[in-house]
N, C-alpha and C positions, 0 to 999 in steps of 0.2 A: 504493499499499499504506500503510495507515494503522498506525502503531505503537501499542501498548498504552501506557498512562500509566505512567510512572515514580513509585513512591511509597515511603515508608518504613513498615516495620511494627515494632511492638515484638517483641522475641524473646520467645516463649514455650514451655512444653513442646511445643506442637503443632508449632512450625517450627524449633525449634533444630538438629534433625537435619539439615535441608536447607541450613541456614546453614553448620554446620560441615563438610558435604560439598563445599561451593564450593572451587575450587581457582583460582589465578591462572596465567597462562603462565609457562613456565619462564623465559622473560627478565625477569619481573617479580618473582621470588621473593627477590632481595636487596632490594627496596624495602618489602616489607609483611610483617607477621607473619602466621601461619596463624590462621584464624578461631577455631579452638578454643582456641589460647593467648590470644588477644585477649579472647575471652569469659571465660576463666579470670581474667584480670587485671581485667576490668571487675567481675566479681562480688566479687572480693577486695577491690577499690577500694570498692564499694558498702557492703560488710561494716564497713570501716573509716570510713564516713561521708563518702567523697569523692563529688563530683558527676560521675558518668560516665553515659552514656546510649547504649547499644548498640543499633542497629537493623539490620534486614534491608533491602536495597534490592530492590524488585521491580518488574519490568516486567509489568504486569498481574497474573497469579497466579504468575508464574515468578520464583524467587529469582535475583537476578543479582549481588548484591554485598553488602557488609557496610560499615557505617560506625560508628565509635565516637566521640562527642563528649564531651570533658570541658573543665573549665575549673578555673582556681586564682584565687581572690580576692585573692592576696598581691600 
């Protein structure tokens, strides 16, 4: 069985809903924020000029995760 390639996609109006609907397993909930809160944080940070980069993680055409990259030059 061949697995579809994993890749990142920019979050847009077209895919934001499917990223927000993703949920982690119950035992993982204490380790990560919900994707909707993370996206709100990302876009508020972008509005303040902070360098953040939110992406959907896809296996082929299927959304399987979310990642947000940020950095601080200080």
